[in-house]
C-alpha positions as CSV (number, residue, x, y, z in Angstrom):
1,X,65.5,-0.6,8.2
2,X,62.9,1.8,9.5
3,X,62.3,3.0,5.9
4,X,61.2,-0.5,5.0
5,X,58.7,-0.7,8.0
6,X,56.9,2.6,7.3
7,X,55.0,1.5,4.1
8,X,54.1,-1.7,5.9
9,X,52.5,0.4,8.8
10,X,50.8,2.7,6.5
11,X,49.4,-0.4,4.5
12,X,48.5,-2.2,7.8
13,X,46.6,0.9,9.0
14,X,44.9,1.2,5.5
15,X,43.8,-2.4,5.7
16,X,42.3,-1.9,9.2
17,X,40.4,1.1,8.2
18,X,39.0,-0.6,5.1
19,X,37.9,-3.6,7.0
20,X,36.2,-1.6,9.8
21,X,34.5,0.6,7.0
22,X,33.3,-2.7,5.3
23,X,32.1,-4.2,8.6
24,X,30.3,-1.0,9.6
25,X,28.6,-0.7,6.1
26,X,27.5,-4.3,6.3
27,X,25.9,-3.9,9.6
28,X,24.2,-0.8,8.5
29,X,22.8,-2.5,5.5
30,X,21.6,-5.4,7.5
31,X,19.7,-3.1,10.0
32,X,18.7,-0.2,7.7
33,X,17.1,-2.3,4.7
34,X,14.6,-4.2,6.6
35,X,13.5,-1.0,8.5
36,X,13.0,0.9,5.2
37,X,11.3,-2.0,3.7
38,X,8.8,-2.3,6.8
39,X,8.3,1.4,6.5
40,X,7.5,1.4,2.9
41,X,5.1,-1.7,3.4
42,X,3.4,0.2,6.1
43,X,2.8,3.2,4.0
44,X,1.4,1.1,1.2
45,X,-1.0,-0.6,3.5
46,X,-2.2,2.7,4.9
47,X,-2.5,4.1,1.3
48,X,-4.4,1.0,0.2
49,X,-6.9,1.3,3.2
50,X,-7.4,5.0,2.5
51,X,-8.2,4.5,-1.2
52,X,-10.6,1.6,-0.3
53,X,-12.2,3.9,2.3
54,X,-12.5,6.7,-0.3
55,X,-14.0,4.3,-2.9
56,X,-16.5,3.1,-0.4
57,X,-17.7,6.5,0.5
58,X,-18.0,7.5,-3.1
59,X,-20.0,4.4,-3.8
60,X,-22.3,5.0,-0.9
61,X,-22.9,8.6,-2.1
62,X,-23.8,7.2,-5.6
63,X,-26.2,4.7,-4.1
64,X,-27.8,7.5,-2.0
65,X,-28.1,9.5,-5.3
66,X,-29.7,6.6,-7.0
67,X,-32.1,5.9,-4.2
68,X,-33.2,9.4,-4.2
69,X,-33.5,9.6,-7.8
70,X,-35.7,6.5,-8.0
71,X,-37.8,7.4,-5.0
72,X,-38.5,10.9,-6.3
73,X,-38.9,9.8,-10.1
74,X,-36.7,12.7,-10.8
75,X,-34.8,13.5,-14.0
76,X,-33.2,10.3,-15.4
77,X,-29.4,10.1,-15.0
78,X,-27.2,11.2,-17.9
79,X,-25.0,8.7,-19.7
80,X,-21.8,10.0,-18.4
81,X,-23.1,10.2,-14.8
82,X,-24.5,6.6,-15.2
83,X,-21.1,5.4,-16.6
84,X,-19.2,7.0,-13.7
85,X,-21.7,5.4,-11.2
86,X,-21.4,2.2,-12.8
87,X,-17.6,2.1,-12.4
88,X,-17.8,2.5,-8.6
89,X,-20.4,-0.5,-8.7
90,X,-23.3,1.6,-7.3
91,X,-26.6,-0.2,-7.2
92,X,-29.7,0.6,-5.1
93,X,-29.0,-0.1,-1.5
94,X,-29.1,-3.9,-0.5
95,X,-29.6,-5.5,2.7
96,X,-25.9,-6.5,2.9
97,X,-23.3,-3.7,3.2
98,X,-20.5,-3.8,0.6
99,X,-17.2,-5.4,1.7
100,X,-14.4,-3.0,1.9
101,X,-11.7,-5.2,0.3
102,X,-13.5,-6.8,-2.6
103,X,-11.4,-9.7,-4.0
104,X,-8.3,-9.4,-1.5
105,X,-7.7,-10.8,1.8
106,X,-6.0,-7.7,3.2
107,X,-4.6,-4.4,2.3
108,X,-1.0,-5.9,2.2
109,X,-1.9,-8.2,-0.8
110,X,0.2,-10.9,0.7
111,X,-1.6,-14.4,0.2
112,X,-4.7,-15.5,-1.6
113,X,-8.2,-14.2,-0.8
114,X,-10.2,-16.0,1.7
115,X,-13.4,-17.8,1.0
116,X,-16.6,-15.8,-0.2
117,X,-18.8,-14.6,2.5
118,X,-22.4,-15.5,2.9
119,X,-25.0,-14.5,0.1
């Protein structure tokens, strides 16, 4: 009689262990996946703002170079330099400062861009 109960007890223990493992893994997934997603989204936002800052600083440097060159009447800019400067959208310094996030509402890229600013 006890020989027939031994396989049942081992299978019962195995079923309990597998159910416990499934519940623990499900809870870990429900908790860990949103945390990882939030962390990755935060990193992406930080990197986007850093890239925008770098582009803005580079554009400002090009603007200063254009302004100094136009004031001093120095050597005309070479074609390659002009092309690189145009890629960053550098023009002579205007009264309005450039917007840091051109064409987007925020660095997370969620939602449509807002209305255009004043001219």
